Backbone bond lengths (Angstrom), bond angles and torsions (degrees), N, CA, C in turn:
res aa  C-N    CA-C-N  psi(-1)  N-CA   C-N-CA  omega(-1)  CA-C   N-CA-C  phi
1 X - - - 1.394 - - 1.517 110.59 -
2 X 1.351 114.10 131.43 1.457 119.44 -176.62 1.469 110.08 -92.24
3 X 1.378 119.86 133.87 1.474 119.98 -175.66 1.513 108.58 -87.55
4 X 1.291 111.38 173.91 1.533 119.16 179.02 1.514 111.58 -62.30
5 X 1.367 116.21 -39.70 1.455 116.53 178.54 1.543 115.02 -58.21
6 X 1.248 113.45 -37.81 1.457 115.58 180.00 1.475 113.60 -73.18
7 X 1.361 115.25 -35.15 1.498 118.09 178.34 1.583 112.64 -63.56
8 X 1.294 117.09 -34.14 1.476 119.80 -178.85 1.484 115.33 -86.15
9 X 1.337 118.01 -5.54 1.409 120.11 -175.70 1.586 108.38 -71.22
10 X 1.352 114.37 148.79 1.473 118.61 173.56 1.561 107.77 -69.96
11 X 1.277 114.65 161.72 1.482 118.98 -178.87 1.515 112.56 -55.14
12 X 1.308 116.88 -48.56 1.493 121.72 179.17 1.488 111.33 -60.10
13 X 1.376 120.66 -39.27 1.402 125.41 177.86 1.541 111.39 -67.47
14 X 1.370 118.15 -33.05 1.333 119.68 178.92 1.544 110.94 -69.67
15 X 1.313 120.52 -34.36 1.445 122.69 178.07 1.481 109.44 -68.04
16 X 1.354 120.64 -36.69 1.439 124.23 178.31 1.543 107.58 -72.29
17 X 1.275 117.73 -37.98 1.461 118.00 -178.68 1.543 110.83 -68.65
18 X 1.315 115.58 -42.27 1.473 120.30 175.54 1.519 113.64 -57.12
19 X 1.349 115.59 -41.42 1.425 122.38 177.53 1.601 108.80 -65.52
20 X 1.293 116.03 -41.27 1.444 115.93 -179.78 1.568 111.40 -70.39
21 X 1.244 116.24 -36.04 1.464 118.09 179.00 1.598 111.03 -65.87
22 X 1.289 115.56 -41.45 1.449 123.03 177.50 1.514 106.49 -60.26
23 X 1.353 115.46 -52.69 1.476 119.35 -176.88 1.451 115.92 -59.88
24 X 1.382 116.84 -42.33 1.464 121.02 177.15 1.564 111.84 -67.41
25 X 1.309 115.25 -41.39 1.490 116.13 -179.55 1.534 108.61 -66.91
26 X 1.284 121.14 -35.68 1.470 123.80 179.33 1.560 107.99 -68.16
27 X 1.240 120.46 -45.45 1.475 122.16 174.75 1.515 113.99 -61.01
28 X 1.307 118.69 -42.48 1.470 120.96 175.53 1.493 110.01 -64.31
29 X 1.240 122.11 -37.37 1.464 126.22 177.29 1.423 110.63 -66.57
30 X 1.344 121.68 -41.36 1.472 124.33 178.53 1.507 109.38 -68.07
31 X 1.352 115.71 -40.61 1.501 117.05 -179.14 1.538 110.02 -69.71
32 X 1.330 118.84 -38.29 1.451 120.67 172.42 1.496 111.25 -55.20
33 X 1.274 118.21 -48.49 1.430 119.45 -175.23 1.580 110.23 -66.69
34 X 1.293 115.29 -34.87 1.473 117.17 172.29 1.510 115.82 -60.57
35 X 1.374 112.31 -43.08 1.466 117.80 178.24 1.524 110.86 -66.24
36 X 1.319 120.43 -38.79 1.444 123.96 -171.89 1.578 107.52 -76.70
37 X 1.304 115.74 -46.98 1.515 119.83 -163.98 1.588 105.69 -93.49
38 X 1.277 121.23 -25.88 1.429 120.20 -176.44 1.528 113.15 -116.12
39 X 1.375 116.08 6.34 1.399 121.50 176.92 1.614 112.60 62.65
40 X 1.340 116.18 27.67 1.451 118.67 -177.41 1.512 103.87 -76.44
41 X 1.299 114.50 158.43 1.495 120.85 173.10 1.481 111.09 -89.89
42 X 1.329 117.19 137.61 1.433 119.32 -179.76 1.505 112.07 -70.54
43 X 1.317 118.20 129.13 1.419 124.83 -179.70 1.522 111.44 -130.04
44 X 1.322 115.75 112.73 1.492 119.42 178.48 1.469 112.10 -62.52
45 X 1.242 123.98 -37.90 1.445 125.40 -179.18 1.539 112.15 -64.14
46 X 1.348 114.67 -40.32 1.435 118.96 174.46 1.563 111.29 -64.52
47 X 1.300 115.16 -42.82 1.416 122.02 -179.78 1.574 109.01 -61.18
48 X 1.292 115.67 -42.69 1.446 116.94 -179.40 1.552 111.11 -66.92
49 X 1.293 113.86 -40.01 1.465 117.65 -179.32 1.568 109.60 -65.15
50 X 1.354 116.36 -42.37 1.447 118.73 175.62 1.444 114.30 -62.17
51 X 1.306 122.21 -35.41 1.458 123.59 176.98 1.550 108.26 -69.06
52 X 1.352 118.88 -43.76 1.466 120.47 178.44 1.497 109.43 -60.60
53 X 1.336 118.52 -46.41 1.487 120.78 178.90 1.532 111.60 -55.82
54 X 1.355 112.17 -49.95 1.527 117.08 176.94 1.387 113.49 -59.45
55 X 1.292 120.27 -38.16 1.560 122.28 178.95 1.494 106.12 -64.00
56 X 1.367 121.40 -36.93 1.466 119.99 177.20 1.518 110.78 -65.37
57 X 1.342 115.39 -39.87 1.558 115.14 176.83 1.527 115.01 -67.38
58 X 1.321 114.15 -36.05 1.465 118.10 176.51 1.531 110.71 -65.22
59 X 1.329 113.34 -37.09 1.480 119.35 177.66 1.541 111.19 -63.52
60 X 1.383 117.45 -39.81 1.454 120.30 177.24 1.443 107.67 -67.42
61 X 1.304 119.85 -27.19 1.505 121.25 -178.42 1.544 112.08 -88.12
62 X 1.386 110.78 17.24 1.492 119.86 173.46 1.587 114.71 73.13
63 X 1.330 119.53 32.02 1.433 121.65 172.27 1.522 107.88 -80.20
64 X 1.343 113.70 74.83 1.493 116.73 -170.56 1.560 115.12 -65.85
65 X 1.294 115.53 -32.49 1.445 118.20 -179.42 1.587 109.39 -69.61
66 X 1.287 116.95 -35.65 1.445 122.46 178.68 1.539 107.04 -68.94
67 X 1.334 120.27 -38.92 1.470 119.01 179.08 1.503 108.05 -71.25
68 X 1.284 122.32 -31.29 1.469 121.95 178.48 1.549 110.40 -69.39
69 X 1.359 114.84 -41.53 1.479 118.67 179.74 1.514 109.01 -63.89
70 X 1.312 119.60 -48.85 1.433 124.04 -177.96 1.511 113.14 -59.99
71 X 1.395 114.35 -39.92 1.549 119.04 173.64 1.463 110.44 -57.82
72 X 1.324 114.63 -47.88 1.475 121.77 179.94 1.526 112.96 -59.78
73 X 1.368 113.42 -45.06 1.486 117.10 -178.60 1.555 113.27 -68.48
74 X 1.294 115.39 -36.98 1.443 120.03 179.07 1.513 110.57 -70.78
75 X 1.334 119.31 -38.49 1.444 121.00 173.78 1.544 111.24 -59.80
76 X 1.360 116.41 -44.25 1.408 123.57 179.14 1.590 110.36 -65.08
77 X 1.301 114.22 -41.55 1.456 121.81 179.92 1.530 112.33 -60.21
78 X 1.286 114.85 -44.43 1.449 122.49 -179.15 1.548 108.84 -65.42
79 X 1.428 114.71 -41.28 1.435 115.90 -178.17 1.600 107.18 -66.65
80 X 1.354 113.36 -43.07 1.519 116.67 -178.69 1.520 110.83 -60.54
81 X 1.290 117.85 -39.05 1.460 123.03 178.24 1.488 111.25 -60.42
82 X 1.307 113.62 -51.23 1.489 121.04 -178.55 1.526 110.78 -58.86
83 X 1.305 115.23 -39.87 1.487 118.38 -171.76 1.569 107.09 -82.87
84 X 1.352 118.81 -39.59 1.466 115.20 -175.14 1.485 116.04 -91.97
85 X 1.339 115.47 -25.42 1.446 119.76 -179.48 1.560 112.43 74.69
86 X 1.320 116.48 4.89 1.449 120.77 177.72 1.501 117.66 -100.67
87 X 1.286 116.36 4.53 1.469 120.13 -179.44 1.540 111.72 80.66
88 X 1.357 114.68 -157.86 1.473 116.96 -176.02 1.502 116.95 -76.83
89 X 1.292 115.68 -6.66 1.562 120.89 -174.36 1.515 107.32 -58.91
90 X 1.321 116.91 -46.97 1.398 123.56 -178.42 1.513 111.03 -66.24
91 X 1.285 121.44 -39.30 1.405 123.53 178.50 1.570 110.95 -70.02
92 X 1.304 114.59 -44.44 1.480 118.12 -179.10 1.520 113.38 -63.27
93 X 1.398 114.43 -33.93 1.473 119.56 -179.71 1.538 107.40 -67.33
94 X 1.367 115.60 -31.25 1.436 120.23 -176.79 1.586 108.55 -69.52
95 X 1.235 118.59 -34.32 1.481 124.66 -177.68 1.526 107.32 -65.58
């Protein structure tokens, strides 16, 4: 089921969003396998760091639409943090 946010995205943003969704799903799957097969503890902070690291690698591999989307999201996140004073929780809840 496609959400409203996805339907109103520009075509370039959709490409970046699709890349981000695939990247996050892949990292969650890898983390899940690590937890199941190696008895690792699930850590959200590690997962977020891994996603950000992987975004950087995808950026170096010329995933330009993903880079544009992340730049836009980070700019919005910084604005949301400054306005709300609550950090990224408010921004992430909005997504």
